[in-house]
C-alpha positions in Angstrom: 55.6 221.8 188.5 54.9 218.1 188.8 58.5 217.3 187.9 59.9 219.7 190.6 60.9 218.0 193.9 61.7 220.3 196.7 65.1 219.7 198.4 64.0 220.5 202.0 61.8 217.9 203.9 59.5 220.7 205.2 58.8 221.9 201.7 58.2 218.3 200.6 55.6 217.8 203.3 53.9 221.2 202.6 53.5 220.3 198.9 52.2 216.8 199.7 49.6 218.4 202.1 48.7 220.9 199.3 47.9 218.1 196.9 46.1 216.1 199.6 43.7 218.9 200.5 43.5 220.4 197.0 42.4 217.0 195.5 40.0 216.3 198.3 41.8 213.2 199.4 40.8 211.5 202.7 42.2 209.4 205.4 41.2 205.7 205.6 42.0 202.9 208.0 44.6 200.5 206.9 43.9 196.8 206.9 46.9 196.2 209.2 47.4 199.3 211.4 47.5 203.0 211.2 46.0 205.2 208.6 46.6 206.0 204.9 46.0 209.0 202.8 43.7 208.0 199.9 44.1 210.1 196.7 41.8 210.0 193.6 43.6 211.8 190.8 43.0 212.4 187.1 46.6 213.2 186.0 49.3 210.6 186.0 52.1 213.2 186.4 50.5 214.4 189.7 50.0 210.8 190.9 53.7 210.1 190.4 54.5 213.3 192.2 52.4 212.1 195.2 54.4 208.8 195.3 57.7 210.6 195.1 56.8 213.1 197.8 55.6 210.3 200.1 58.8 208.4 199.7 60.9 211.5 200.2 59.0 212.7 203.3 58.7 209.5 205.3 59.5 206.4 203.1 55.8 205.9 202.8 54.5 202.7 201.3 52.3 203.4 198.3 49.6 201.3 196.6 48.9 202.5 193.0 45.9 201.6 190.9 44.7 203.1 187.5 41.1 202.6 186.4 40.2 203.5 182.8 36.6 204.2 181.9 35.0 205.4 178.7 35.3 209.0 179.7 38.6 209.3 181.6 41.5 207.6 183.4 41.3 207.7 187.3 44.4 207.0 189.4 43.9 205.8 193.0 46.8 206.0 195.5 46.9 204.7 199.0 49.8 206.3 200.9 50.6 204.8 204.3 51.2 207.5 206.8 53.8 207.3 209.6 52.2 207.8 213.1 53.9 211.1 213.6 52.5 212.6 210.4 48.8 211.7 210.8 47.9 214.9 212.7 49.2 217.1 209.8 46.5 215.6 207.5 43.6 216.3 209.9 44.2 220.0 210.7 41.9 222.8 209.7 42.9 224.9 206.7 44.1 227.9 208.6 46.4 225.8 210.8 47.9 223.8 207.9 49.3 226.8 206.1 53.0 227.2 207.2 54.6 230.5 208.0 57.9 230.1 206.1 57.8 231.5 202.6 59.4 228.4 201.0 56.8 226.2 202.6 53.9 228.5 201.5 55.2 228.3 197.9 55.4 224.5 198.1 51.9 224.2 199.6 50.4 226.6 196.9 52.1 224.5 194.2 50.6 221.4 195.7 47.2 223.0 195.9 47.5 224.0 192.2 48.4 220.5 191.2 45.4 219.2 193.2 42.7 221.7 192.2 44.2 224.4 189.9 44.3 225.1 186.2 45.4 227.9 183.9 44.1 228.9 180.5 46.3 229.2 177.4 47.0 232.9 177.2 46.2 233.0 173.5 42.5 232.8 174.4 42.2 234.7 177.7 44.1 235.2 181.0 42.6 233.0 183.6 44.1 230.9 186.5 41.9 229.3 189.1 41.8 227.0 192.1 38.6 225.1 192.7 38.9 225.1 196.5 37.7 222.1 198.5 35.8 224.4 201.0 35.1 228.1 201.7 37.8 228.2 204.4 40.4 226.8 201.9 39.2 229.4 199.3 40.0 232.1 201.9 43.4 230.6 202.6 44.4 230.2 198.9 43.3 233.7 198.2 45.5 235.0 201.1 48.5 233.1 200.0 48.1 234.1 196.4 47.8 237.8 197.3 51.0 237.6 199.4 52.7 236.6 196.1 51.5 239.8 194.5 48.5 238.6 192.6 45.1 240.2 192.6 42.6 237.5 193.2 38.8 237.1 193.2 36.5 234.5 194.7 33.2 233.3 193.3 30.7 230.6 193.8 30.3 228.3 190.7 27.9 225.4 191.0 28.2 225.3 194.7 32.0 225.3 194.6 34.3 228.1 195.8 36.6 229.2 193.0 39.7 231.5 193.6 40.7 233.1 190.3 43.2 235.5 188.8 42.5 237.3 185.5 45.4 239.6 185.2 48.4 238.5 183.1 50.9 240.0 185.5 49.3 238.3 188.4 49.3 234.9 186.7 53.0 235.3 185.8 53.8 236.1 189.4 51.9 233.1 190.8 53.4 230.7 188.2 56.9 232.0 189.0 56.2 231.8 192.8 55.2 228.2 192.4 58.3 227.3 190.5 56.8 226.9 187.0 59.6 228.8 185.2 59.2 227.0 181.8 55.5 227.7 181.8 56.2 231.4 182.6 58.5 231.7 179.6 55.8 230.1 177.3 53.1 232.3 178.9 55.1 235.5 178.4 56.0 234.6 174.8 52.3 234.1 173.9 51.3 237.2 175.9 53.8 239.4 174.0 52.5 238.1 170.7 48.9 238.7 171.8 49.7 242.2 172.9 51.6 243.0 169.7 48.7 241.6 167.6 46.2 243.7 169.6 48.3 246.9 169.2 48.5 246.3 165.4 44.8 245.7 165.2 44.1 248.9 167.2 46.4 250.9 164.9 44.8 249.4 161.8 41.3 250.2 163.1 42.4 253.7 163.9 43.9 254.2 160.5 40.9 252.7 158.8 38.5 255.0 160.7 40.7 258.0 159.8 40.8 257.1 156.1 37.0 256.6 156.1 36.5 260.0 157.8 38.9 261.7 155.3 37.3 260.1 152.2 33.8 260.9 153.5 34.7 264.5 154.2 36.4 264.9 150.8 33.3 263.4 148.9 30.9 265.8 150.8 33.1 268.8 149.8 33.4 267.6 146.2 29.5 267.2 146.1 29.1 270.8 147.5 31.5 272.1 144.7 29.5 270.2 142.1 26.3 271.8 143.3 27.8 275.3 143.0 28.9 274.4 139.4 25.4 273.1 138.6 23.6 276.3 139.6 26.3 278.4 137.8 27.7 280.1 140.9 31.2 278.6 140.9 32.6 281.0 138.3 31.4 284.0 140.3 33.6 283.1 143.3 37.0 284.6 144.1 40.0 283.1 142.4 41.3 281.5 145.6 38.0 279.6 146.1 37.8 278.5 142.5 41.4 277.1 142.7 40.4 275.3 145.9 37.3 273.9 144.2 39.4 272.6 141.3 41.9 270.9 143.6 39.3 269.3 145.8 37.2 268.0 142.9 40.3 266.4 141.4 41.5 264.9 144.7 38.5 264.0 147.0 40.5 261.2 148.7 43.3 263.5 150.1 43.3 264.7 153.7 43.8 268.3 154.6 47.6 267.9 155.2 48.2 266.2 151.9 46.1 268.7 150.0 47.9 271.6 151.7 51.3 270.2 150.7 50.3 269.8 147.0 48.8 273.3 146.9 51.8 274.7 148.8 49.4 276.3 151.4 49.0 276.0 155.1 46.6 273.4 156.5 44.5 276.1 158.1 44.2 278.0 154.8 43.0 274.9 153.0 40.5 274.1 155.8 39.2 277.7 155.8 38.6 277.7 152.0 36.9 274.3 152.0 34.7 275.3 154.9 33.8 278.5 153.0 32.9 276.6 149.8 30.7 274.3 151.9 28.9 277.2 153.5 28.3 279.0 150.1 27.0 275.7 148.6 24.6 275.1 151.5 23.4 278.7 151.3 22.9 278.7 147.5 21.1 275.3 147.7 18.7 276.6 150.3 18.0 279.6 148.2 17.3 277.6 145.0 15.1 274.9 146.6 12.0 277.1 147.1 12.2 278.4 143.5 12.3 274.8 142.2 9.3 273.9 144.4 7.3 276.9 143.0 8.2 276.1 139.4 7.2 272.5 139.9 3.8 273.6 141.3 
């Protein structure tokens, strides 16, 4: 976005105003005459954009100074304003926002360069504007919503933050502001993230199903073993004995796999296994009191 220079003068001025208000720049008296817009910026690309816009809009003279500290680099720009443009830099937020769609896009782009940021989509979806005031938060939210994004506003450390947390909304805003390359990168990472999430969900689902199948098979095999221990398995009908033999040999198979190997319907296998479980529970309950009395 910093490398994009609008072709129309109205869009150039709208973007410059967006950066001015978004970065909390201010007007100062020039030593000679008139006023100058004074910017304090942290990104060199945005600073160069301010100088380019100033020259494109009104051949504005720019004074440029970079100050490096231990923590960061600060860039200060003094942009001399022509007399006719001074009122545009002193208007209230509601009056500054233009009506034309192209100008609104340019202003939102400038606001983003001045006070916006977006997270890498590999971590989470989050785009925000740290608005210079409550009125500007309302204006930014309205412009973003007109672009089709669902926005929220919150107070964070005394600052008004306009944010978007939906991937589709962030893509719409980035496209609206002209960040086509960023949209392609964002969409690429988003697709990879969504595919990875879908794979993980499927793996978790399959793992849960396997755990459920194995747990059920082991419980049924244990019930059959109890019947064999108390000598009741041989007294059961042939169909149940055959079912007991198959389940004891294959506790890891699910109902469908067991039914295919036995050449039976899934419902028949389920019925026989449930019947074996019921008989085992009943026989175990009957033998438990007898064992207790013998122990006593």
